[in-house]
Backbone as CSV, one residue per row, in Angstrom:
resi,resn,N_x,N_y,N_z,CA_x,CA_y,CA_z,C_x,C_y,C_z
1,MET,18.168,31.264,-61.408,17.839,32.631,-61.777,19.021,33.541,-61.455
2,LYS,19.360,34.408,-62.374,20.484,35.317,-62.207,20.072,36.504,-61.333
3,GLN,20.929,36.820,-60.361,20.645,37.951,-59.483,21.106,39.237,-60.152
4,THR,20.238,40.253,-60.182,20.592,41.526,-60.796,20.746,42.640,-59.776
5,GLY,20.290,42.439,-58.553,20.378,43.458,-57.519,21.698,43.384,-56.785
6,PHE,21.669,43.811,-55.558,22.860,43.847,-54.719,22.667,42.965,-53.498
7,LYS,23.781,42.633,-52.851,23.746,41.841,-51.618,23.941,42.782,-50.436
8,TYR,23.014,42.722,-49.494,23.078,43.549,-48.294,22.868,42.685,-47.062
9,LEU,23.602,42.980,-46.020,23.303,42.435,-44.703,22.703,43.582,-43.903
10,LEU,21.474,43.400,-43.425,20.753,44.456,-42.727,20.930,44.310,-41.227
11,ASP,21.277,45.408,-40.568,21.378,45.341,-39.114,20.038,45.724,-38.489
12,SER,19.969,45.661,-37.177,18.701,45.879,-36.475,18.147,47.277,-36.700
13,SER,19.003,48.286,-36.813,18.507,49.655,-36.997,17.729,49.790,-38.303
14,VAL,18.172,49.105,-39.333,17.496,49.164,-40.629,16.165,48.421,-40.571
15,TRP,16.159,47.226,-39.999,14.897,46.489,-39.877,13.890,47.259,-39.029
16,LEU,14.327,47.824,-37.919,13.404,48.567,-37.055,12.864,49.800,-37.768
17,ALA,13.699,50.498,-38.523,13.233,51.659,-39.289,12.186,51.235,-40.318
18,TYR,12.389,50.089,-40.928,11.430,49.580,-41.910,10.072,49.340,-41.254
19,PHE,10.062,48.670,-40.125,8.791,48.341,-39.479,8.135,49.552,-38.829
20,GLN,8.902,50.590,-38.576,8.348,51.826,-38.022,8.078,52.851,-39.123
21,ALA,8.288,52.454,-40.384,8.072,53.324,-41.548,8.805,54.652,-41.394
22,LYS,10.074,54.577,-40.969,10.846,55.787,-40.682,11.702,56.264,-41.847
23,ASP,11.964,55.441,-42.840,12.906,55.832,-43.883,12.519,55.190,-45.207
24,LEU,12.248,56.020,-46.207,11.829,55.497,-47.507,12.959,54.778,-48.234
25,GLY,14.198,55.182,-47.992,15.333,54.485,-48.594,15.438,53.059,-48.096
26,VAL,15.179,52.878,-46.812,15.178,51.540,-46.217,14.071,50.702,-46.850
27,LYS,12.893,51.289,-46.972,11.754,50.581,-47.573,12.095,50.123,-48.991
28,LYS,12.695,51.011,-49.768,13.052,50.679,-51.150,14.073,49.545,-51.192
29,LEU,15.073,49.606,-50.332,16.109,48.573,-50.303,15.507,47.207,-49.973
30,ILE,14.656,47.163,-48.958,14.083,45.889,-48.515,13.070,45.345,-49.517
31,GLU,12.303,46.222,-50.127,11.239,45.765,-51.017,11.684,45.563,-52.463
32,GLU,12.918,45.921,-52.787,13.437,45.678,-54.145,13.671,44.175,-54.307
33,PRO,12.869,43.517,-55.147,12.956,42.055,-55.232,14.289,41.526,-55.749
34,SER,15.049,42.339,-56.472,16.323,41.845,-57.002,17.454,41.902,-55.974
35,ASN,17.237,42.595,-54.849,18.262,42.632,-53.804,18.263,41.324,-53.027
36,LEU,19.449,40.822,-52.750,19.610,39.627,-51.930,19.955,40.098,-50.523
37,LEU,19.066,39.828,-49.582,19.221,40.332,-48.219,19.662,39.233,-47.268
38,PHE,20.560,39.600,-46.362,21.021,38.730,-45.289,20.703,39.404,-43.962
39,THR,20.508,38.591,-42.942,20.327,39.079,-41.581,21.117,38.176,-40.652
40,SER,21.940,38.781,-39.814,22.669,38.005,-38.811,21.688,37.468,-37.776
41,VAL,21.955,36.279,-37.283,21.112,35.740,-36.211,21.164,36.656,-34.987
42,ILE,22.243,37.382,-34.814,22.346,38.339,-33.705,21.342,39.472,-33.894
43,THR,21.101,39.860,-35.130,20.124,40.910,-35.408,18.725,40.473,-34.991
44,LEU,18.403,39.197,-35.157,17.103,38.705,-34.676,16.956,38.962,-33.183
45,HIS,18.003,38.676,-32.430,18.003,38.937,-30.990,17.780,40.425,-30.720
46,GLU,18.530,41.267,-31.412,18.437,42.709,-31.163,17.053,43.256,-31.503
47,VAL,16.482,42.827,-32.619,15.154,43.295,-33.016,14.107,42.840,-32.007
48,LYS,14.131,41.559,-31.650,13.144,41.050,-30.692,13.270,41.760,-29.352
49,ARG,14.485,41.942,-28.875,14.710,42.606,-27.591,14.155,44.029,-27.610
50,LYS,14.451,44.760,-28.675,13.989,46.149,-28.780,12.466,46.213,-28.832
51,LEU,11.853,45.364,-29.634,10.398,45.375,-29.750,9.727,45.002,-28.432
52,ARG,10.234,43.983,-27.764,9.647,43.568,-26.483,9.826,44.645,-25.417
53,ARG,10.999,45.267,-25.380,11.242,46.347,-24.407,10.329,47.543,-24.664
54,ASN,9.929,47.721,-25.922,9.030,48.822,-26.267,7.558,48.450,-26.124
55,GLY,7.287,47.267,-25.569,5.920,46.882,-25.260,5.149,46.190,-26.368
56,GLN,5.823,45.771,-27.432,5.130,45.047,-28.499,4.624,43.705,-27.976
57,LYS,3.451,43.330,-28.413,2.897,42.030,-28.046,3.696,40.923,-28.715
58,ASP,3.792,39.784,-28.035,4.573,38.667,-28.561,4.083,38.236,-29.932
59,ARG,2.791,38.234,-30.135,2.206,37.847,-31.428,2.739,38.758,-32.543
60,ASP,2.786,40.064,-32.283,3.275,41.015,-33.282,4.777,40.857,-33.511
61,VAL,5.505,40.614,-32.441,6.951,40.400,-32.558,7.226,39.174,-33.422
62,GLN,6.476,38.110,-33.208,6.676,36.887,-33.987,6.382,37.111,-35.471
63,LYS,5.379,37.942,-35.778,5.077,38.265,-37.179,6.236,39.016,-37.824
64,ILE,6.804,39.952,-37.082,7.938,40.726,-37.594,9.134,39.814,-37.833
65,LEU,9.432,38.964,-36.862,10.563,38.041,-37.023,10.337,37.087,-38.193
66,ALA,9.102,36.640,-38.372,8.786,35.756,-39.503,9.007,36.479,-40.831
67,PHE,8.658,37.761,-40.886,8.888,38.533,-42.105,10.383,38.633,-42.396
68,ILE,11.170,38.957,-41.371,12.623,39.071,-41.543,13.192,37.747,-42.053
69,LYS,12.776,36.654,-41.437,13.279,35.336,-41.835,12.844,34.977,-43.254
70,GLY,11.664,35.420,-43.645,11.166,35.115,-44.977,11.774,35.970,-46.072
71,ARG,12.151,37.193,-45.730,12.674,38.125,-46.739,14.192,38.074,-46.859
72,SER,14.853,37.493,-45.867,16.316,37.491,-45.890,16.859,36.098,-45.592
73,ILE,18.126,35.940,-45.898,18.844,34.714,-45.574,19.489,34.918,-44.212
74,LEU,19.243,34.002,-43.285,19.846,34.124,-41.961,21.302,33.689,-42.015
75,ALA,22.155,34.515,-41.451,23.594,34.253,-41.438,24.032,33.921,-40.020
76,ASP,24.569,32.725,-39.863,25.064,32.289,-38.559,26.431,32.891,-38.268
77,VAL,26.775,32.882,-36.997,28.119,33.264,-36.568,28.917,31.972,-36.419
78,ASN,30.082,31.927,-37.051,30.930,30.744,-36.958,32.271,31.137,-36.336
79,PRO,33.126,30.182,-36.038,34.407,30.518,-35.402,35.252,31.509,-36.209
80,GLY,35.238,31.405,-37.528,36.007,32.337,-38.346,35.517,33.769,-38.195
81,ILE,34.196,33.939,-38.215,33.616,35.267,-38.019,33.950,35.779,-36.625
82,ALA,33.838,34.910,-35.630,34.126,35.319,-34.247,35.563,35.815,-34.107
83,GLU,36.498,35.088,-34.698,37.907,35.470,-34.568,38.238,36.725,-35.370
84,LYS,37.798,36.786,-36.621,38.096,37.955,-37.453,37.417,39.215,-36.918
85,SER,36.240,39.055,-36.323,35.533,40.223,-35.797,36.255,40.833,-34.599
86,ALA,37.039,40.040,-33.888,37.836,40.599,-32.788,38.832,41.613,-33.345
87,ASP,39.470,41.270,-34.467,40.388,42.212,-35.120,39.635,43.435,-35.635
88,ASP,38.469,43.205,-36.250,37.656,44.328,-36.742,37.288,45.273,-35.604
89,SER,36.953,44.701,-34.459,36.572,45.497,-33.300,37.704,46.424,-32.873
90,ILE,38.907,45.876,-32.818,40.067,46.664,-32.403,40.434,47.691,-33.472
91,GLU,40.526,47.255,-34.719,40.971,48.132,-35.803,39.993,49.261,-36.105
92,ASN,38.702,49.011,-35.924,37.684,50.003,-36.280,36.962,50.593,-35.077
93,ASN,37.433,50.258,-33.877,36.843,50.779,-32.640,35.330,50.506,-32.585
94,LEU,34.961,49.246,-32.813,33.558,48.840,-32.804,33.243,48.029,-31.558
95,HIS,31.999,48.136,-31.102,31.528,47.256,-30.037,31.517,45.823,-30.566
96,THR,31.551,44.877,-29.674,31.650,43.469,-30.057,30.553,43.040,-31.028
97,LEU,29.290,43.306,-30.698,28.206,42.857,-31.576,28.260,43.553,-32.928
98,ASP,28.612,44.843,-32.942,28.744,45.554,-34.217,29.835,44.923,-35.074
99,ALA,30.945,44.568,-34.450,32.053,43.952,-35.191,31.646,42.587,-35.748
100,ILE,30.896,41.820,-34.979,30.435,40.508,-35.455,29.490,40.677,-36.646
101,ILE,28.582,41.623,-36.556,27.644,41.854,-37.654,28.386,42.359,-38.892
102,TYR,29.333,43.267,-38.700,30.134,43.763,-39.825,30.891,42.608,-40.493
103,ARG,31.550,41.789,-39.697,32.325,40.671,-40.249,31.408,39.672,-40.952
104,THR,30.205,39.470,-40.422,29.242,38.577,-41.070,28.908,39.086,-42.468
105,ALA,28.741,40.393,-42.600,28.498,40.980,-43.923,29.684,40.720,-44.846
106,MET,30.890,40.956,-44.339,32.081,40.782,-45.173,32.232,39.332,-45.633
107,GLU,31.999,38.396,-44.737,32.151,36.977,-45.079,31.107,36.517,-46.093
108,ASN,29.973,37.213,-46.134,28.927,36.888,-47.105,29.011,37.760,-48.354
109,LYS,30.105,38.528,-48.459,30.333,39.425,-49.602,29.147,40.353,-49.822
110,ALA,28.643,40.888,-48.714,27.489,41.779,-48.733,27.880,43.143,-48.167
111,VAL,27.156,44.155,-48.586,27.306,45.494,-48.031,26.484,45.545,-46.742
112,LEU,27.063,46.083,-45.686,26.323,46.247,-44.434,25.428,47.469,-44.552
113,ALA,24.118,47.291,-44.408,23.159,48.396,-44.406,22.812,48.702,-42.957
114,THR,23.024,49.957,-42.550,22.865,50.330,-41.150,22.509,51.802,-41.004
115,MET,22.018,52.164,-39.843,21.823,53.557,-39.455,22.772,53.924,-38.317
116,ASP,23.645,53.018,-37.972,24.582,53.188,-36.860,25.819,53.937,-37.354
117,HIS,25.977,55.151,-36.891,27.070,55.995,-37.374,28.427,55.620,-36.795
118,ASP,28.496,54.570,-35.988,29.797,54.026,-35.587,30.525,53.451,-36.803
119,PHE,29.787,53.207,-37.878,30.359,52.615,-39.093,30.748,53.657,-40.145
120,LYS,30.640,54.948,-39.830,30.796,55.980,-40.861,32.172,56.021,-41.511
121,ARG,33.196,55.534,-40.861,34.543,55.577,-41.436,35.006,54.217,-41.975
122,ILE,34.080,53.293,-42.086,34.428,51.932,-42.489,33.881,51.667,-43.886
123,GLY,34.656,50.995,-44.704,34.233,50.688,-46.065,33.203,49.584,-46.132
124,ASN,32.555,49.480,-47.283,31.566,48.451,-47.568,30.331,48.558,-46.674
125,VAL,29.952,49.816,-46.387,28.802,50.092,-45.530,27.878,51.074,-46.247
126,LEU,26.589,50.767,-46.257,25.565,51.697,-46.725,24.956,52.313,-45.477
127,LEU,25.246,53.590,-45.269,24.835,54.268,-44.044,23.625,55.146,-44.325
128,PHE,22.506,54.804,-43.712,21.299,55.612,-43.825,21.340,56.699,-42.762
129,PRO,20.586,57.791,-42.984,20.513,58.815,-41.930,19.954,58.204,-40.648
130,PRO,20.320,58.769,-39.501,19.806,58.223,-38.232,18.305,58.402,-38.124
131,LYS,17.693,57.542,-37.313,16.255,57.636,-37.051,15.974,58.935,-36.318
132,SER,14.837,59.554,-36.635,14.466,60.789,-35.931,13.386,60.518,-34.924
């Protein structure tokens, strides 16, 4: 089947906004069936950590993670991503995990979808307004 949508790698801020019903643009992006979505395995960690710290029950957290895994392609971190992300971190003044997630998007030829304004000066990023 030919893909007609776009390729996006979603970071934790976008997934959390979706599950908290905070942004209609995020909802549209995730629910558009023609979009090909990726999620870094690191994002799974970040989402689970945030939900558990906020008191979500394990059963509910597992449902959310299952949805993410079902709606997106999980992207692993490999040595190439690890090495290139070190350069991205220095060149773009990004925290380590942000640089790894950004590089994962680039290696998968996907646009990084985020609400993290640390990415505002970097190309190939779809920046949603911050959560309120």
